[in-house]
N, C-alpha and C positions, 0 to 999 in steps of 0.2 A: 426407612425414613428417620432422619435425624430429629430428635425431639428435645425441646427445651423444657426441662422439668422444673425450672424456677417458677414458682407460683406465689401469688400474693393474695392473702385473705385479710381484708380490712375489718376493723371493728372488733378485734379479739381482745379479751381481757387478759390479765397477766397469767391467770391459771390456765387458760386455753393455750397461750403461747408456751407455757411450760409443758403442758401435755403434748403439744405438737413436737417440741424438742425431744421428749422421751420417745414418742412414736417414731420419729425419723432415725433414732439411734439403733433400732433393731435391725439385725442382719437378715432376718427372714420372718415370714408371717407366723410361723409356729411360736417363735419367741414373743412376737407382738401379742398373739392371742393368749399365751400363757400369762403375760403381764396384765392384759385386759381383764382376765378372770380373777385377778387378785384385787381389783378395784371394787369399791362399793357400787351399788346400783346407780346412784346419781352420776358418779364419775364415768361409769360404763356408758351411760346414755350420752354424756358430754363427748366422750371419745367417738361414739357412733355418729354424732352430729358432725364432728370434725372430719371424720372419714368421708361423710357425704359431701361436705364443703370442698374437700380436696378433689373428690371425683367430679363435682360440678365444675370446678375451676379447670381441671384437666380437659374436660369435654369442651368447655368454652374456648380453650386454647386450640384444640383440634378444629373447631368450627371456624375460628378466626383464620386458620391456615388454609382452609378449603378455598378453592377457586370455583368449584361447581358444587351443586347440591343435588346429586342424582335422586335421592329418595324424595325430596321435596318436588323435584321436577316430574317424577312419575305420578305423584299425587295430583299435581296441578294439571297434568295431561288428562288424567281420568276425570277430573272435575270439568275440564273444558269439553270433553267428549259428551258429557251428560247434558250440557247446556246448549 
């Protein structure tokens, strides 16, 4: 599956944008984690939030590409059988 990894996160402040720029610069997760461990507690929490925002945006893009929703359809069928 060809994926478009261009994502947009609105409402970021300048520090968050700078953190994301640094985060994207790493070649691998080990380097990223090594860098993250050098940060103070508040910045580590900020990075964790940014990682979650990225994950949510990527999931949103996947959902937008879907034509069917098999998991939701299974749940709806189970509900329909009970009623």
